[in-house]
N, C-alpha and C positions, 0 to 999 in steps of 0.2 A: 715474254713468258716468265712465269714464276719458277724459281729454283728453290728446292727445299733441302736443308741440311739438318739432320737430327743429331743431338749429342746429349750427354749426361748419363748414359747407361753405365752399367758396371755390375760388379758382384756385391751382393748384400745378403746378410742373414735374414731369415724370416723374422718379421716384426720391424725390420729396418725401413729406411726411407731413401728415396731417390727423387731428384728433380730433373726432369727431361726438358730440353729446350729444342725448339725448331726454328731455325733462322730461315727467313724467306727473302728472296730478292725480288725487286719489282715494285713499282708504285701501286700496283693493283691489289697488293696484299690486304689492305684494309677494307676492300670491297667484298671480301668473301668470309662466310662462316668457315671455321676451321675445325678439324677433327683429329683425334689420335686413333690409331689402329694398331693392332698387334698380330703377329703371325709366328707360329711354331713350325718347325720343319714338317713337311708332308701334309699340312693342313691349310685351309683357306684363311685369308686375312680376316680378322675379326674387328668390327667397330668397337671402340671403347668409350669415347667421349667426344662431345662437340661443344662449340661455343660460337655465338653469333659474331658478326663483324664488329659490333660495338662492345663486345665483352660481356654481354648479358645472356640470359637464357641458357645456362649450361645444362647439359644433358649427359647422363651416364648410364651405362648398362648396370643391371642390378648387382652383378658380382663385384663391382668396384665402388658402388655408392657408399659414402661415408669414409672412404679410404683415399680416393683420388680426387684431385681438384684441378680443373683445367682453367687456364687464364691466358691473357694475351696482352701484349704491349705493342700497339700499332706504331708508336714512335720508333720502336726498335725493330719492327717487322719480325716479331718473335712471338711464338705461342709456347706455353709451358704446360707441363703435366707434373704436378706434385703428387707423389705416390708415397703414402704412409701405410704402416702395418702391412708390409708386403708379404705375400704368401708364395710358396713354391709354384703354385698354379699360375702366378703372374709372369713366370719366366717366358720370354718371347723376344722377338725383335719388334721394336716399337717404331711406328712410322707416323708422320703427320701428313696431312693433305687438306685441300679444301673439302668442305662438306656441303653437298656431295662432291666426290672427286670429279674433276674435269678431265676430259679426254686430252686436252692440250697441256696439262700439267703432269710431268713425270713424277713417279714415286722416287723418293730419295733412297739412300742406302740403308736407312734405319739405324737404330742404336740398340745394342743387345742389353737386355736386362736379365740377369740370372739371380734367382733367389734360392738360397740353400736352406735346408731344413735345420 
């Protein structure tokens, strides 16, 4: 089973940058497309970005295009989300998972991103 641990979140002013990391255990990591998701209290989890198993074909929702970059390093079993020009509306708990999420892989604890005005 793959285990997921997100890190890199924090407090940042609008216009600032953060780099999130998602460390995954298990040799099956490189077999999966991976994605980043985010959630604010009381709302459903929102898909943000995805990347193929080989690191190609990145995809982003419109609201983050041009600002966020997803990447991965399969040798390190890690997927990244570089977030630039952050906006207050980006404030959320960010999660990684396979894309699409698999029922056999649990969501991690996520990492909090807070963007102040």
